[in-house]
FILUMVO-699942 format. One record per residue: y, x, z of N, C-alpha, C in turn; residue number from 0; residue in one letter. Coordinates in steps of 0.05 Angstrom, whole numbers, padded with zeros to 5 digits. Layout:
REM FILUMVO-699942
+--------+--------+--------+--------+--------+--------+--------+--------+--------+------+-------+
|    n_v |    n_u |    n_w |   ca_v |   ca_u |   ca_w |    c_v |    c_u |    c_w | vogu | timar |
+--------+--------+--------+--------+--------+--------+--------+--------+--------+------+-------+
|      Y |      X |      Z |      Y |      X |      Z |      Y |      X |      Z |  NUM |     A |
...
+--------+--------+--------+--------+--------+--------+--------+--------+--------+------+-------+
END
This chain:
REM FILUMVO-699942
+--------+--------+--------+--------+--------+--------+--------+--------+--------+------+-------+
|    n_v |    n_u |    n_w |   ca_v |   ca_u |   ca_w |    c_v |    c_u |    c_w | vogu | timar |
+--------+--------+--------+--------+--------+--------+--------+--------+--------+------+-------+
| -00261 | -00186 | -00139 | -00236 | -00171 | -00144 | -00215 | -00192 | -00154 |    0 |     M |
| -00190 | -00190 | -00142 | -00166 | -00206 | -00148 | -00153 | -00196 | -00171 |    1 |     L |
| -00152 | -00213 | -00195 | -00139 | -00202 | -00221 | -00120 | -00223 | -00232 |    2 |     T |
| -00122 | -00246 | -00222 | -00101 | -00266 | -00235 | -00075 | -00260 | -00230 |    3 |     D |
| -00054 | -00265 | -00249 | -00027 | -00259 | -00246 | -00013 | -00272 | -00221 |    4 |     P |
|  00000 | -00256 | -00210 |  00015 | -00269 | -00181 |  00043 | -00258 | -00186 |    5 |     I |
|  00060 | -00273 | -00171 |  00092 | -00268 | -00171 |  00102 | -00274 | -00144 |    6 |     A |
|  00120 | -00255 | -00137 |  00134 | -00260 | -00111 |  00162 | -00247 | -00111 |    7 |     A |
|  00176 | -00253 | -00091 |  00204 | -00239 | -00087 |  00193 | -00214 | -00071 |    8 |     L |
|  00206 | -00193 | -00080 |  00199 | -00168 | -00066 |  00223 | -00158 | -00046 |    9 |     A |
|  00244 | -00173 | -00049 |  00266 | -00166 | -00032 |  00271 | -00193 | -00015 |   10 |     T |
|  00288 | -00185 |  00011 |  00292 | -00212 |  00024 |  00308 | -00234 |  00014 |   11 |     P |
|  00300 | -00259 |  00020 |  00318 | -00281 |  00006 |  00345 | -00281 |  00019 |   12 |     A |
|  00363 | -00292 |  00006 |  00390 | -00295 |  00013 |  00410 | -00285 | -00005 |   13 |     G |
|  00435 | -00285 |  00006 |  00456 | -00274 | -00010 |  00457 | -00244 | -00011 |   14 |     R |
|  00457 | -00234 | -00038 |  00458 | -00204 | -00041 |  00466 | -00197 | -00069 |   15 |     S |
|  00471 | -00175 | -00075 |  00479 | -00168 | -00102 |  00455 | -00170 | -00123 |   16 |     A |
|  00434 | -00160 | -00111 |  00411 | -00160 | -00128 |  00386 | -00171 | -00114 |   17 |     L |
|  00367 | -00180 | -00131 |  00340 | -00188 | -00123 |  00317 | -00180 | -00140 |   18 |     A |
|  00296 | -00169 | -00127 |  00274 | -00159 | -00145 |  00251 | -00181 | -00142 |   19 |     V |
|  00240 | -00186 | -00167 |  00214 | -00204 | -00166 |  00194 | -00187 | -00179 |   20 |     V |
|  00170 | -00186 | -00168 |  00148 | -00171 | -00178 |  00128 | -00192 | -00188 |   21 |     R |
|  00117 | -00184 | -00214 |  00095 | -00198 | -00225 |  00073 | -00180 | -00234 |   22 |     L |
|  00047 | -00187 | -00225 |  00025 | -00166 | -00230 | -00002 | -00180 | -00235 |   23 |     A |
| -00018 | -00170 | -00247 | -00045 | -00182 | -00252 | -00056 | -00182 | -00281 |   24 |     G |
| -00077 | -00188 | -00288 | -00087 | -00189 | -00315 | -00071 | -00217 | -00327 |   25 |     V |
| -00059 | -00209 | -00349 | -00044 | -00231 | -00364 | -00014 | -00229 | -00354 |   26 |     G |
| -00007 | -00208 | -00341 |  00021 | -00210 | -00332 |  00039 | -00209 | -00353 |   27 |     A |
|  00034 | -00190 | -00375 |  00053 | -00187 | -00395 |  00056 | -00211 | -00413 |   28 |     F |
|  00033 | -00227 | -00414 |  00035 | -00255 | -00429 |  00052 | -00273 | -00412 |   29 |     E |
|  00050 | -00273 | -00389 |  00067 | -00288 | -00369 |  00098 | -00283 | -00375 |   30 |     V |
|  00101 | -00257 | -00371 |  00133 | -00247 | -00376 |  00141 | -00254 | -00403 |   31 |     A |
|  00124 | -00255 | -00425 |  00135 | -00257 | -00449 |  00144 | -00287 | -00450 |   32 |     S |
|  00136 | -00303 | -00435 |  00144 | -00334 | -00437 |  00171 | -00337 | -00420 |   33 |     R |
|  00178 | -00317 | -00406 |  00203 | -00320 | -00390 |  00226 | -00301 | -00399 |   34 |     V |
|  00215 | -00278 | -00412 |  00236 | -00257 | -00420 |  00241 | -00263 | -00450 |   35 |     V |
|  00265 | -00265 | -00459 |  00271 | -00268 | -00486 |  00267 | -00238 | -00498 |   36 |     R |
|  00251 | -00235 | -00522 |  00246 | -00213 | -00533 |  00231 | -00194 | -00519 |   37 |     D |
|  00212 | -00202 | -00504 |  00197 | -00186 | -00484 |  00183 | -00162 | -00503 |   38 |     F |
|  00185 | -00137 | -00489 |  00170 | -00115 | -00500 |  00158 | -00099 | -00480 |   39 |     Q |
|  00135 | -00089 | -00488 |  00119 | -00073 | -00469 |  00126 | -00043 | -00473 |   40 |     V |
|  00146 | -00036 | -00458 |  00157 | -00007 | -00459 |  00153 |  00003 | -00429 |   41 |     R |
|  00130 |  00019 | -00430 |  00124 |  00029 | -00397 |  00147 |  00044 | -00388 |   42 |     P |
|  00153 |  00039 | -00364 |  00167 |  00050 | -00345 |  00198 |  00053 | -00359 |   43 |     R |
|  00207 |  00034 | -00374 |  00232 |  00033 | -00386 |  00248 |  00010 | -00376 |   44 |     H |
|  00273 |  00012 | -00368 |  00290 | -00009 | -00357 |  00303 | -00020 | -00382 |   45 |     A |
|  00297 | -00046 | -00384 |  00305 | -00061 | -00409 |  00324 | -00085 | -00401 |   46 |     T |
|  00349 | -00088 | -00412 |  00367 | -00110 | -00405 |  00358 | -00134 | -00423 |   47 |     L |
|  00352 | -00157 | -00411 |  00345 | -00180 | -00424 |  00354 | -00206 | -00411 |   48 |     A |
|  00350 | -00230 | -00425 |  00356 | -00257 | -00414 |  00331 | -00269 | -00404 |   49 |     T |
|  00333 | -00279 | -00379 |  00310 | -00294 | -00368 |  00312 | -00325 | -00373 |   50 |     F |
|  00292 | -00336 | -00381 |  00292 | -00364 | -00390 |  00272 | -00381 | -00371 |   51 |     L |
|  00283 | -00408 | -00369 |  00265 | -00427 | -00356 |  00248 | -00440 | -00373 |   52 |     D |
|  00229 | -00458 | -00365 |  00210 | -00471 | -00382 |  00220 | -00486 | -00405 |   53 |     P |
|  00245 | -00496 | -00402 |  00260 | -00509 | -00422 |  00275 | -00491 | -00442 |   54 |     Q |
|  00271 | -00463 | -00439 |  00287 | -00443 | -00456 |  00313 | -00439 | -00447 |   55 |     G |
|  00322 | -00450 | -00425 |  00349 | -00449 | -00419 |  00353 | -00422 | -00402 |   56 |     Q |
|  00377 | -00407 | -00407 |  00381 | -00382 | -00390 |  00380 | -00384 | -00362 |   57 |     P |
|  00368 | -00370 | -00348 |  00367 | -00368 | -00318 |  00387 | -00347 | -00309 |   58 |     I |
|  00385 | -00322 | -00319 |  00404 | -00300 | -00308 |  00400 | -00279 | -00331 |   59 |     D |
|  00414 | -00258 | -00331 |  00414 | -00236 | -00350 |  00408 | -00210 | -00330 |   60 |     R |
|  00385 | -00197 | -00331 |  00380 | -00173 | -00315 |  00361 | -00155 | -00330 |   61 |     G |
|  00349 | -00137 | -00313 |  00332 | -00114 | -00320 |  00304 | -00122 | -00315 |   62 |     I |
|  00287 | -00113 | -00331 |  00257 | -00116 | -00325 |  00246 | -00089 | -00333 |   63 |     Y |
|  00226 | -00078 | -00320 |  00209 | -00054 | -00323 |  00181 | -00059 | -00325 |   64 |     I |
|  00165 | -00047 | -00344 |  00139 | -00054 | -00345 |  00123 | -00028 | -00336 |   65 |     V |
|  00101 | -00036 | -00322 |  00083 | -00014 | -00310 |  00054 | -00024 | -00320 |   66 |     F |
|  00046 | -00013 | -00342 |  00016 | -00019 | -00347 | -00005 | -00006 | -00328 |   67 |     P |
| -00025 | -00022 | -00323 | -00047 | -00014 | -00307 | -00060 |  00016 | -00318 |   68 |     A |
| -00068 |  00031 | -00301 | -00067 |  00030 | -00273 | -00044 |  00044 | -00261 |   69 |     P |
| -00023 |  00050 | -00275 |  00001 |  00065 | -00263 |  00021 |  00046 | -00252 |   70 |     H |
|  00014 |  00030 | -00231 |  00033 |  00014 | -00217 |  00027 |  00013 | -00190 |   71 |     S |
|  00043 | -00001 | -00173 |  00037 |  00001 | -00145 |  00009 | -00011 | -00139 |   72 |     F |
|  00003 | -00035 | -00149 | -00022 | -00048 | -00143 | -00045 | -00040 | -00161 |   73 |     S |
| -00040 | -00024 | -00182 | -00060 | -00017 | -00200 | -00065 | -00039 | -00225 |   74 |     G |
| -00049 | -00060 | -00223 | -00051 | -00083 | -00240 | -00028 | -00078 | -00263 |   75 |     D |
| -00030 | -00091 | -00287 | -00008 | -00091 | -00303 |  00016 | -00106 | -00287 |   76 |     D |
|  00037 | -00094 | -00287 |  00061 | -00101 | -00270 |  00086 | -00106 | -00284 |   77 |     T |
|  00102 | -00124 | -00276 |  00129 | -00126 | -00289 |  00148 | -00132 | -00267 |   78 |     V |
|  00167 | -00115 | -00262 |  00186 | -00118 | -00242 |  00216 | -00126 | -00253 |   79 |     E |
|  00227 | -00149 | -00245 |  00249 | -00163 | -00252 |  00273 | -00154 | -00230 |   80 |     F |
|  00294 | -00145 | -00240 |  00319 | -00144 | -00223 |  00340 | -00165 | -00235 |   81 |     S |
|  00346 | -00185 | -00218 |  00363 | -00205 | -00226 |  00386 | -00208 | -00202 |   82 |     C |
|  00405 | -00224 | -00208 |  00427 | -00224 | -00186 |  00412 | -00242 | -00163 |   83 |     H |
|  00425 | -00232 | -00138 |  00415 | -00242 | -00114 |  00425 | -00273 | -00108 |   84 |     G |
|  00421 | -00281 | -00084 |  00429 | -00308 | -00075 |  00406 | -00327 | -00075 |   85 |     G |
|  00411 | -00353 | -00077 |  00391 | -00374 | -00072 |  00381 | -00384 | -00101 |   86 |     L |
|  00398 | -00384 | -00122 |  00393 | -00397 | -00144 |  00373 | -00381 | -00164 |   87 |     T |
|  00388 | -00357 | -00173 |  00373 | -00340 | -00196 |  00346 | -00330 | -00188 |   88 |     A |
|  00341 | -00321 | -00163 |  00313 | -00310 | -00157 |  00294 | -00335 | -00155 |   89 |     P |
|  00305 | -00354 | -00143 |  00285 | -00378 | -00141 |  00277 | -00392 | -00169 |   90 |     A |
|  00300 | -00392 | -00188 |  00292 | -00404 | -00212 |  00275 | -00385 | -00230 |   91 |     R |
|  00280 | -00360 | -00226 |  00261 | -00340 | -00239 |  00230 | -00341 | -00226 |   92 |     L |
|  00230 | -00344 | -00205 |  00203 | -00346 | -00192 |  00189 | -00372 | -00201 |   93 |     L |
|  00204 | -00394 | -00202 |  00195 | -00419 | -00213 |  00188 | -00419 | -00242 |   94 |     A |
|  00201 | -00401 | -00257 |  00194 | -00397 | -00288 |  00169 | -00383 | -00290 |   95 |     A |
|  00165 | -00362 | -00274 |  00143 | -00346 | -00273 |  00118 | -00363 | -00267 |   96 |     L |
|  00120 | -00381 | -00244 |  00098 | -00396 | -00236 |  00092 | -00418 | -00258 |   97 |     H |
|  00111 | -00427 | -00269 |  00106 | -00447 | -00290 |  00093 | -00435 | -00317 |   98 |     A |
|  00098 | -00408 | -00321 |  00089 | -00395 | -00341 |  00057 | -00385 | -00337 |   99 |     A |
|  00047 | -00389 | -00313 |  00022 | -00381 | -00309 |  00013 | -00366 | -00287 |  100 |     G |
|  00035 | -00355 | -00270 |  00029 | -00335 | -00248 |  00031 | -00355 | -00223 |  101 |     A |
|  00014 | -00347 | -00206 |  00011 | -00364 | -00177 |  00031 | -00348 | -00157 |  102 |     R |
|  00039 | -00362 | -00135 |  00052 | -00347 | -00114 |  00034 | -00329 | -00100 |  103 |     P |
|  00045 | -00303 | -00096 |  00029 | -00284 | -00080 |  00026 | -00294 | -00051 |  104 |     A |
|  00004 | -00287 | -00042 |  00000 | -00291 | -00010 |  00013 | -00263 |  00002 |  105 |     T |
|  00018 | -00269 |  00028 |  00031 | -00243 |  00040 |  00013 | -00220 |  00042 |  106 |     P |
|  00027 | -00198 |  00033 |  00012 | -00171 |  00030 | -00008 | -00173 |  00008 |  107 |     G |
| -00007 | -00189 | -00011 | -00028 | -00188 | -00034 | -00025 | -00163 | -00050 |  108 |     E |
|  00001 | -00158 | -00057 |  00005 | -00135 | -00076 | -00007 | -00109 | -00061 |  109 |     F |
| -00005 | -00105 | -00036 | -00018 | -00080 | -00022 | -00045 | -00084 | -00023 |  110 |     T |
| -00056 | -00106 | -00016 | -00086 | -00110 | -00015 | -00096 | -00105 | -00042 |  111 |     R |
| -00082 | -00113 | -00064 | -00095 | -00105 | -00090 | -00095 | -00076 | -00092 |  112 |     R |
| -00075 | -00062 | -00084 | -00070 | -00034 | -00088 | -00097 | -00020 | -00073 |  113 |     A |
| -00105 | -00031 | -00053 | -00129 | -00021 | -00039 | -00154 | -00027 | -00056 |  114 |     V |
| -00157 | -00052 | -00063 | -00180 | -00059 | -00078 | -00182 | -00043 | -00104 |  115 |     L |
| -00158 | -00036 | -00116 | -00156 | -00020 | -00142 | -00158 |  00010 | -00139 |  116 |     N |
| -00163 |  00018 | -00111 | -00162 |  00049 | -00107 | -00137 |  00063 | -00106 |  117 |     G |
| -00115 |  00046 | -00105 | -00089 |  00061 | -00106 | -00080 |  00073 | -00081 |  118 |     R |
| -00093 |  00062 | -00060 | -00090 |  00072 | -00032 | -00113 |  00065 | -00015 |  119 |     M |
| -00114 |  00078 |  00010 | -00139 |  00065 |  00028 | -00124 |  00051 |  00048 |  120 |     D |
| -00143 |  00041 |  00067 | -00131 |  00022 |  00086 | -00111 |  00036 |  00106 |  121 |     L |
| -00112 |  00058 |  00114 | -00097 |  00074 |  00131 | -00069 |  00076 |  00118 |  122 |     L |
| -00067 |  00080 |  00089 | -00043 |  00080 |  00077 | -00029 |  00053 |  00075 |  123 |     Q |
| -00047 |  00031 |  00071 | -00038 |  00004 |  00071 | -00024 | -00003 |  00096 |  124 |     A |
| -00036 |  00005 |  00120 | -00024 |  00002 |  00146 |  00004 |  00014 |  00146 |  125 |     E |
|  00004 |  00037 |  00135 |  00030 |  00053 |  00137 |  00050 |  00040 |  00120 |  126 |     A |
|  00046 |  00022 |  00098 |  00065 |  00009 |  00084 |  00078 | -00011 |  00104 |  127 |     V |
|  00062 | -00023 |  00119 |  00075 | -00042 |  00142 |  00090 | -00029 |  00162 |  128 |     G |
|  00080 | -00005 |  00174 |  00095 |  00009 |  00191 |  00121 |  00016 |  00180 |  129 |     D |
|  00124 |  00028 |  00155 |  00146 |  00037 |  00146 |  00168 |  00014 |  00140 |  130 |     L |
|  00157 | -00007 |  00134 |  00175 | -00032 |  00129 |  00187 | -00039 |  00158 |  131 |     I |
|  00169 | -00038 |  00179 |  00176 | -00047 |  00204 |  00192 | -00027 |  00222 |  132 |     D |
|  00191 | -00003 |  00213 |  00205 |  00021 |  00228 |  00235 |  00015 |  00233 |  133 |     A |
|  00241 |  00020 |  00259 |  00270 |  00016 |  00268 |  00279 |  00040 |  00277 |  134 |     T |
|  00268 |  00064 |  00276 |  00278 |  00088 |  00284 |  00269 |  00110 |  00264 |  135 |     A |
|  00285 |  00133 |  00261 |  00277 |  00150 |  00241 |  00249 |  00164 |  00246 |  136 |     P |
|  00242 |  00168 |  00273 |  00214 |  00179 |  00279 |  00193 |  00161 |  00272 |  137 |     A |
|  00196 |  00134 |  00272 |  00175 |  00116 |  00263 |  00173 |  00118 |  00230 |  138 |     Q |
|  00197 |  00120 |  00217 |  00194 |  00122 |  00191 |  00183 |  00147 |  00181 |  139 |     G |
|  00187 |  00168 |  00195 |  00176 |  00195 |  00187 |  00146 |  00195 |  00189 |  140 |     R |
|  00135 |  00182 |  00212 |  00107 |  00179 |  00219 |  00094 |  00162 |  00198 |  141 |     A |
|  00106 |  00139 |  00191 |  00094 |  00122 |  00171 |  00094 |  00135 |  00146 |  142 |     A |
|  00115 |  00149 |  00138 |  00114 |  00161 |  00110 |  00094 |  00184 |  00108 |  143 |     L |
|  00087 |  00199 |  00130 |  00068 |  00219 |  00130 |  00039 |  00205 |  00128 |  144 |     A |
|  00037 |  00184 |  00140 |  00010 |  00168 |  00137 |  00007 |  00156 |  00110 |  145 |     Q |
|  00030 |  00148 |  00098 |  00028 |  00136 |  00072 |  00022 |  00159 |  00051 |  146 |     L |
|  00029 |  00184 |  00055 |  00025 |  00206 |  00039 | -00002 |  00215 |  00044 |  147 |     D |
| -00020 |  00204 |  00060 | -00048 |  00210 |  00062 | -00055 |  00231 |  00083 |  148 |     G |
| -00037 |  00239 |  00100 | -00041 |  00259 |  00120 | -00064 |  00255 |  00138 |  149 |     N |
| -00065 |  00226 |  00150 | -00088 |  00221 |  00169 | -00111 |  00215 |  00153 |  150 |     L |
| -00111 |  00204 |  00126 | -00133 |  00201 |  00109 | -00146 |  00227 |  00103 |  151 |     S |
| -00133 |  00247 |  00098 | -00145 |  00274 |  00094 | -00157 |  00282 |  00117 |  152 |     R |
| -00149 |  00280 |  00139 | -00162 |  00289 |  00167 | -00188 |  00272 |  00168 |  153 |     R |
| -00187 |  00246 |  00165 | -00210 |  00230 |  00168 | -00233 |  00238 |  00148 |  154 |     I |
| -00223 |  00246 |  00125 | -00240 |  00255 |  00103 | -00255 |  00281 |  00112 |  155 |     H |
| -00239 |  00299 |  00125 | -00249 |  00324 |  00130 | -00273 |  00317 |  00155 |  156 |     Q |
| -00267 |  00301 |  00171 | -00285 |  00294 |  00193 | -00311 |  00282 |  00180 |  157 |     L |
| -00306 |  00265 |  00159 | -00331 |  00253 |  00149 | -00351 |  00277 |  00136 |  158 |     R |
| -00335 |  00292 |  00122 | -00349 |  00312 |  00107 | -00367 |  00331 |  00129 |  159 |     E |
| -00356 |  00340 |  00153 | -00367 |  00352 |  00175 | -00392 |  00337 |  00184 |  160 |     Q |
| -00389 |  00311 |  00187 | -00411 |  00295 |  00197 | -00434 |  00292 |  00176 |  161 |     L |
| -00426 |  00291 |  00152 | -00448 |  00289 |  00132 | -00461 |  00318 |  00130 |  162 |     L |
| -00449 |  00339 |  00136 | -00461 |  00366 |  00134 | -00482 |  00366 |  00158 |  163 |     E |
| -00471 |  00358 |  00182 | -00490 |  00357 |  00204 | -00514 |  00339 |  00199 |  164 |     L |
| -00510 |  00317 |  00187 | -00532 |  00296 |  00180 | -00551 |  00311 |  00161 |  165 |     E |
| -00539 |  00326 |  00143 | -00558 |  00337 |  00121 | -00575 |  00360 |  00137 |  166 |     A |
| -00563 |  00376 |  00154 | -00578 |  00396 |  00169 | -00598 |  00385 |  00186 |  167 |     L |
| -00597 |  00365 |  00199 | -00614 |  00351 |  00216 | -00638 |  00341 |  00199 |  168 |     L |
| -00628 |  00324 |  00177 | -00650 |  00314 |  00160 | -00668 |  00336 |  00146 |  169 |     S |
| -00658 |  00356 |  00138 | -00671 |  00378 |  00128 | -00690 |  00390 |  00147 |  170 |     Y |
| -00682 |  00394 |  00172 | -00698 |  00405 |  00195 | -00720 |  00387 |  00199 |  171 |     D |
| -00717 |  00360 |  00197 | -00737 |  00344 |  00205 | -00760 |  00338 |  00185 |  172 |     I |
| -00747 |  00337 |  00160 | -00763 |  00330 |  00136 | -00779 |  00355 |  00124 |  173 |     D |
| -00765 |  00378 |  00124 | -00776 |  00404 |  00112 | -00777 |  00427 |  00131 |  174 |     F |
| -00794 |  00422 |  00155 | -00793 |  00445 |  00176 | -00811 |  00468 |  00163 |  175 |     P |
| -00827 |  00464 |  00145 | -00846 |  00488 |  00138 | -00838 |  00500 |  00110 |  176 |     G |
| -00812 |  00495 |  00101 | -00806 |  00508 |  00076 | -00801 |  00538 |  00080 |  177 |     E |
| -00797 |  00552 |  00055 | -00796 |  00583 |  00057 | -00772 |  00591 |  00074 |  178 |     D |
| -00750 |  00577 |  00072 | -00729 |  00585 |  00088 | -00733 |  00583 |  00117 |  179 |     D |
| -00753 |  00566 |  00126 | -00758 |  00565 |  00156 | -00742 |  00542 |  00165 |  180 |     G |
| -00744 |  00534 |  00193 | -00730 |  00516 |  00203 | -00698 |  00523 |  00207 |  181 |     P |
| -00682 |  00502 |  00207 | -00652 |  00507 |  00212 | -00649 |  00520 |  00238 |  182 |     V |
| -00632 |  00542 |  00239 | -00629 |  00552 |  00265 | -00612 |  00534 |  00283 |  183 |     A |
| -00620 |  00531 |  00309 | -00608 |  00515 |  00327 | -00576 |  00523 |  00330 |  184 |     P |
| -00571 |  00546 |  00328 | -00541 |  00553 |  00332 | -00527 |  00542 |  00308 |  185 |     E |
| -00537 |  00540 |  00285 | -00525 |  00527 |  00262 | -00517 |  00498 |  00267 |  186 |     R |
| -00538 |  00483 |  00277 | -00532 |  00457 |  00282 | -00513 |  00452 |  00304 |  187 |     I |
| -00515 |  00467 |  00324 | -00495 |  00467 |  00349 | -00468 |  00474 |  00339 |  188 |     Q |
| -00464 |  00492 |  00321 | -00437 |  00500 |  00309 | -00425 |  00477 |  00295 |  189 |     D |
| -00443 |  00463 |  00277 | -00434 |  00443 |  00263 | -00425 |  00419 |  00279 |  190 |     A |
| -00442 |  00413 |  00300 | -00438 |  00393 |  00318 | -00409 |  00396 |  00336 |  191 |     L |
| -00406 |  00424 |  00341 | -00382 |  00430 |  00359 | -00356 |  00428 |  00340 |  192 |     A |
| -00358 |  00436 |  00316 | -00335 |  00432 |  00300 | -00327 |  00400 |  00294 |  193 |     R |
| -00348 |  00383 |  00289 | -00343 |  00357 |  00287 | -00332 |  00342 |  00312 |  194 |     A |
| -00344 |  00353 |  00336 | -00334 |  00341 |  00361 | -00306 |  00348 |  00367 |  195 |     S |
| -00299 |  00372 |  00361 | -00271 |  00383 |  00363 | -00250 |  00370 |  00344 |  196 |     A |
| -00259 |  00366 |  00322 | -00240 |  00349 |  00306 | -00238 |  00320 |  00312 |  197 |     Q |
| -00259 |  00311 |  00323 | -00257 |  00283 |  00334 | -00239 |  00281 |  00357 |  198 |     T |
| -00242 |  00303 |  00375 | -00223 |  00299 |  00399 | -00195 |  00306 |  00391 |  199 |     D |
| -00192 |  00320 |  00372 | -00162 |  00325 |  00363 | -00150 |  00298 |  00351 |  200 |     R |
| -00164 |  00285 |  00334 | -00157 |  00260 |  00325 | -00153 |  00240 |  00348 |  201 |     L |
| -00170 |  00237 |  00367 | -00167 |  00215 |  00387 | -00142 |  00227 |  00405 |  202 |     L |
| -00135 |  00252 |  00407 | -00114 |  00261 |  00424 | -00088 |  00249 |  00413 |  203 |     A |
| -00087 |  00247 |  00386 | -00061 |  00239 |  00374 | -00055 |  00211 |  00376 |  204 |     T |
| -00077 |  00194 |  00383 | -00077 |  00165 |  00381 | -00057 |  00152 |  00399 |  205 |     A |
| -00056 |  00162 |  00426 | -00034 |  00149 |  00444 | -00007 |  00154 |  00437 |  206 |     P |
|  00001 |  00178 |  00425 |  00027 |  00186 |  00418 |  00037 |  00166 |  00392 |  207 |     A |
|  00014 |  00164 |  00376 |  00020 |  00144 |  00350 |  00024 |  00117 |  00359 |  208 |     G |
|  00010 |  00107 |  00377 |  00014 |  00079 |  00386 |  00039 |  00076 |  00399 |  209 |     E |
|  00049 |  00097 |  00418 |  00074 |  00092 |  00427 |  00097 |  00092 |  00409 |  210 |     R |
|  00091 |  00110 |  00387 |  00111 |  00112 |  00368 |  00115 |  00083 |  00352 |  211 |     L |
|  00090 |  00073 |  00347 |  00089 |  00050 |  00329 |  00097 |  00023 |  00346 |  212 |     R |
|  00090 |  00022 |  00371 |  00092 | -00004 |  00384 |  00117 | -00001 |  00403 |  213 |     E |
|  00128 |  00023 |  00410 |  00149 |  00027 |  00426 |  00138 |  00030 |  00457 |  214 |     G |
|  00157 |  00037 |  00475 |  00148 |  00040 |  00502 |  00163 |  00015 |  00518 |  215 |     A |
|  00147 |  00009 |  00541 |  00162 | -00012 |  00558 |  00178 |  00004 |  00578 |  216 |     L |
|  00201 |  00003 |  00579 |  00222 |  00017 |  00596 |  00234 | -00001 |  00616 |  217 |     V |
|  00230 |  00004 |  00640 |  00246 | -00009 |  00663 |  00267 |  00004 |  00673 |  218 |     V |
|  00292 | -00009 |  00671 |  00318 |  00004 |  00680 |  00321 | -00012 |  00708 |  219 |     I |
|  00323 |  00004 |  00731 |  00325 | -00011 |  00754 |  00347 |  00007 |  00774 |  220 |     A |
|  00363 | -00007 |  00787 |  00382 |  00006 |  00802 |  00392 | -00015 |  00822 |  221 |     A |
|  00408 | -00004 |  00843 |  00420 | -00023 |  00863 |  00442 | -00038 |  00849 |  222 |     R |
|  00445 | -00064 |  00856 |  00465 | -00080 |  00847 |  00491 | -00064 |  00849 |  223 |     P |
|  00508 | -00071 |  00827 |  00536 | -00058 |  00826 |  00535 | -00030 |  00828 |  224 |     Y |
|  00514 | -00018 |  00823 |  00513 |  00013 |  00825 |  00530 |  00025 |  00802 |  225 |     A |
+--------+--------+--------+--------+--------+--------+--------+--------+--------+------+-------+
END
């Protein structure tokens, strides 16, 4: 399990009004206390403060919000900093956090930790990437529905149906002479039919979902100068 404190820029690098830096992991609050003047653990409360470099010199004045575990995106103790954008302030803030004990986060590590900590499953983690990469409203709606757990719930229902079918078969094999007698073949066939139909419905949605995610190859052809 990954637990060490990590820090990374959560917004695109470059000139902007604001930048968000995320710090998470065991010991995140101790790291933040070395960078934030008069740091306080006030859950989900926006606090105005001065951010300091390792020499105690001001980097910027901005907002920080504390999210104690497990009530954060990744499930770890988390601090999110809002500073001014651009090249200098975010870079200096990140350097200060790294010097204070946090290591640079690897690509997608916050989402990976969210999966490991049970905050989301793999399907929802994929939806995070799809939502970020969405270029059309329909793509965004589909990714948001998956992030909300729509597909996960359907997969869970299918799993429950398959477990029920497995239990019926196991009972019929292991305890054929019990008082209740053998399991009626119709009951097993019905459970199999329901699981098969659910699988077919899920598979039928796959091509449309793939086209929505990846886009379609469209050829526009016409006579020259038409």
